[in-house]
N, C-alpha and C positions, 0 to 999 in steps of 0.2 A: 381515542387519542393516547398516546403515550408519551413519556417522558425519558427519555433518550440521553444516554452518557455517552459523548464520544473522546477517545485518544487519539491523538495524530490530527485532531482535528486545523490545526494549522497548514498542513499539510497539502500537497496538490491536489490528491484525493480527498484529504479531507473534508476543505472547502465544499468541493464538489457535494458530498455527502450531506454535509448541513444543509446546503441548497436542496437535496432532493428529500429530506426529511421533513422540511417547512414545507414544500410543497405537499405531502402529504398529511399535513396537520400534526405531525407530531412537535414536542416541547424539544427543545436540544440545549442540552448542558455540556458544554465543552472543557475539557483539560487542558490548560494554557501553560505553558513552563513561563517560569519570570522572563521577560524581555522579549517574549513572542506574541504578546498581544497585538503589536503593530499588524500581526499578519492577519487580523482577521477583522481589520479596517473595514468597515461598512456592512457587516453582520453585525445590526443591532436588536433583531429581536432574538436576542439567544442569552440563554445563564454560561456565564464563565467562573471555574473554578481554578485556583493558583496549584499548580501542583506537578510530581514527575513520576513515571510509572515506575522509575526506580526506587523511589522512596520509600519501599516498602507498603504492606497493605492496609496497616494501620492510620497508614497518611493518607490513604485514598477513600477510605470507609464513608467520612461525613461528607465527599465530595459526592460518590455514587448513592447515597443515603438517598430515598424518595425517587429515583428511577425503576423503572422496571423491565429495562433493557439497557446493555452495554453491546457498542460497538467501538471492536479493539482495532486500531489501525497502522499502530505503532511500530514501523520496522526501520533498517538502515541498509544502504547495499555497501556501506565500504565502512570500515571501523577505523577508531584513532585511540588506539590502545595507550597515550599518554594522557590523554583526557578521559579513558575510564570507560570509554564509548568501545563497546564490542558485542559480536553477536549474540553470544550469550547472554551478556549483562542486559541488552536490550530486547531483544527475543526470548530469551527462555525467561530470565529472572524477572523480568517487566509482565511479562506475561502471566507467570504465576503471580505475581502482587495484584495484578489486576484481578485474575480469576477469584483469588481468596477472597480479595475484599468483595468484591458481587456477591459472592458465596454469603458471606457474613452479615450484608444489609439487606439478601432476600431480595435480589435480581434475579428474575426468572428466564429471560434471553439471554443469551451471548453470541454476538455475530464477531468472527475474527479474520480477517484478512492474513493469510497466507499468501503463497506466491506459486506459479505455476512450475513444475518439476519437483517440488517438493514432494519426499518419501522417503520410505526407510531405505537406508544405505544409499545415500546420496553422496556422491563425490565432493561435492563443493563443501566448505561450512557451512557459508550463507544455509543452503538448504537443508545442511544438518538441524542447525539450531531453528530452522524455521518448522522442522518436522519434530523436533521434539516442545515446541511452543504449541502445536497441534495436539500431541499428545495429553500435555497439559489440560487443555481445552476438553478434549474427549472425555476425559477423566473426572471432569470438574462437578458431575452431577447436575448442571445447567442445563438448560436448552437451548444446547449448541448448532451454531450453523458453520460453516467454513467455506472459503470465498477465495480460490487460488486462480488469480488474474494473470493474463499474460502482458506483454509490454502495455501499457497504460498510454495515452496519447491523449493531448488536449492543449489550451492557452497554458502555458506556463512548465511544461511538462521538462523532463529532462533526458527526452530521448528524442523524440521525432524534432524538437525545437533546436537539441543539440546541431543534428543532424543537417536541418535547413540553415542554422547558420556555418557550419562548414563550408555547404555549397555556395552561400553567397561570397565568402569571406576567402575559399583557398583555392587555387590553382588546379591541386589535384584533391581528391578526397580518399585516405587510406580505408582500405578493406580487407578485413582480417580473410584468410584463405582465400575461397575461389567466390565468396560473393554469392554462394547458392543457398547458404543455410537459409530456412525458413522460418519467417515469423506469422503470425495472426495477430495484430496490435489490436487493441479494443478501446474505443473510446470513454474517456473518464464520467463522460455523462450516463453511459451504460451501466458501467460498474458501480456507479452511485446509487442507481436507479431500484439494481437489484437491491442492495442493501435497504434499502427506505422502504422495498416491498416486502423484504423476507424480514422486517419485524412484525408484520401481522398473517404472513402465510405459516401456517401450523407445518404444510406438507414439507416445509425447510427446514424442521427440527432434525438434526441429528444427519443432516445433509454437507456431504462435502461437492462443492460445484467448480468444474475447470470454468474459467472464462478466460474466452477468446473473442476477437474479432470474425465476422462473416468470411472475409478472404485470407488466403495465404498468399505472402509475398516473399521474395526472396530479397536480400538485403540489398542485392544489386538492382532490382525490379524497384524497391523501396527509393534508392536515391535517384532513379532514374525519372519515378514520378513525382517526387519533390522538385527535382531540376525543372521539369513539363511547367508545373503549377507556378515556380517563381521565373520561369523563361530563360533559364539557365543551361547551358551546354555541360554536363558533368563530366570530367575525366577521372578516373581512379587511379588507384595507383594500389596491387596486392601485398599484402604484410603477411608472411608467411605464419602458419600457427607456431611452430617452432620456436621462434624470433619473439610473438607474443606472450607464449607460455611466463616464462619470467618476467616479463616486464609488468602481466597482469597480476602476478602474485606480488 
């Protein structure tokens, strides 16, 4: 049995990871930002510690102390600079704080969630900061494992569920480009199970895993699949990439 400290526990992936860890018999301690306690409603058999990954390593040490494993899940896909929420502060500085605190209190295992597409020289600022965070983990001296998931789906996700709402409500669904871009969505339960199992598996130490679903689908094909499940005819309109780039920025 391990005592596992989880950051990002109140998120979509975090809640699934808690369930997977509990199923493996681990004791779970969650870092919870003030005001987010309601997001763990129903998870009674866990320990809760109030805090924030941006608070600095010293503020995190007491919460992590006594745990032998950290699973670091915190990440954002959109910045809010006016509120101080940026890729640099969350992905890079937040990871640095957790890594340093974990090292100071004697944590042995460190499991880190990155993202598919993360690499040196990436164009997107999102992936650039994810890479910088990975480099901090690799240089930490801890027994690390890095997981790079593809698009993750499940109840309450922010992608497949969004597409389903669009199919239900809109007369036409916008598709960026020709709709032939390929995806390998992965169930959240599979990602969570991987994290939970990696806690005990020594072969996972110093490994980076790309995690994707078994099937490759195009965006157009995914929308058609959602439409068939919902018994809706899906009409799409193509949005040129050139038009979307400034909007996405």
